[in-house]
C-alpha positions in Angstrom: 120.0 101.7 75.2 120.9 105.0 76.8 121.5 104.9 80.6 121.8 107.9 82.9 122.0 107.7 86.5 123.1 109.7 89.0 124.1 109.6 92.9 125.1 111.8 96.0 122.4 114.7 95.3 119.0 115.7 96.3 116.0 114.3 94.4 115.3 117.3 92.6 119.2 117.5 91.0 119.2 113.6 90.3 115.7 114.1 88.3 117.1 117.2 86.7 120.5 116.0 85.7 119.1 112.8 84.3 116.8 114.8 81.9 119.3 117.1 80.8 121.6 114.3 80.2 119.0 112.5 78.2 118.2 115.5 76.3 121.8 116.3 75.2 122.9 112.8 74.3 119.9 112.9 71.9 120.8 116.1 70.3 124.6 115.9 70.4 124.7 112.1 69.6 121.6 111.1 67.6 123.0 107.8 66.3 124.4 106.6 69.5 122.2 103.7 70.8 124.3 102.2 73.6 125.9 104.7 76.2 126.1 105.2 79.9 126.2 108.2 81.6 126.9 108.5 85.6 126.4 111.9 87.3 128.0 112.1 90.5 127.3 115.0 92.7 130.6 115.4 95.3 130.5 117.6 98.3 133.1 120.6 98.1 134.1 120.1 94.3 134.4 123.8 93.5 136.2 124.5 96.9 139.0 121.6 96.5 139.5 121.6 92.8 138.5 124.9 91.6 135.8 123.5 89.3 132.1 123.2 89.3 131.9 120.1 86.9 133.9 117.7 84.9 133.4 114.8 82.7 135.7 111.6 82.4 135.7 108.8 79.7 135.6 105.7 81.6 135.9 103.6 78.4 134.2 103.8 74.9 130.4 104.0 75.7 130.7 105.1 79.5 131.3 108.4 81.1 131.1 110.0 84.5 130.3 113.3 85.1 131.5 115.1 88.2 129.4 118.3 89.9 129.7 120.1 92.9 126.8 119.1 95.1 126.1 122.5 96.0 126.2 124.0 92.6 122.5 124.8 92.0 122.2 125.9 95.7 125.1 128.6 95.3 124.9 129.5 91.4 121.4 128.7 90.3 119.8 126.2 88.0 120.9 128.3 85.0 124.6 127.5 86.1 123.5 124.2 86.9 122.1 123.3 83.6 125.0 124.9 81.7 127.6 123.1 83.5 126.0 119.8 82.6 125.4 120.8 78.7 129.0 121.5 78.7 130.3 118.3 80.2 128.0 115.9 77.7 130.5 114.2 75.5 130.0 115.1 71.8 131.7 112.7 69.8 
């Protein structure tokens, strides 16, 4: 089962990030049946770390994607979508 959850952001960001992640996992990993992706919206990520998004491999089939909480507000939906697409694991 592909499980995508998110936390820390607004409802629109949650819904959009989950749909983007499901779509990208299906396209990049069509044979994978068990995968967990957690999208964590973090305050001041861009300001403190100088990045807008990152991916972390927690274990073999579990990933965390960190996204700046103000990414969509500051950079728009296109940059938000692009940042999420670039962080989805592709192996």
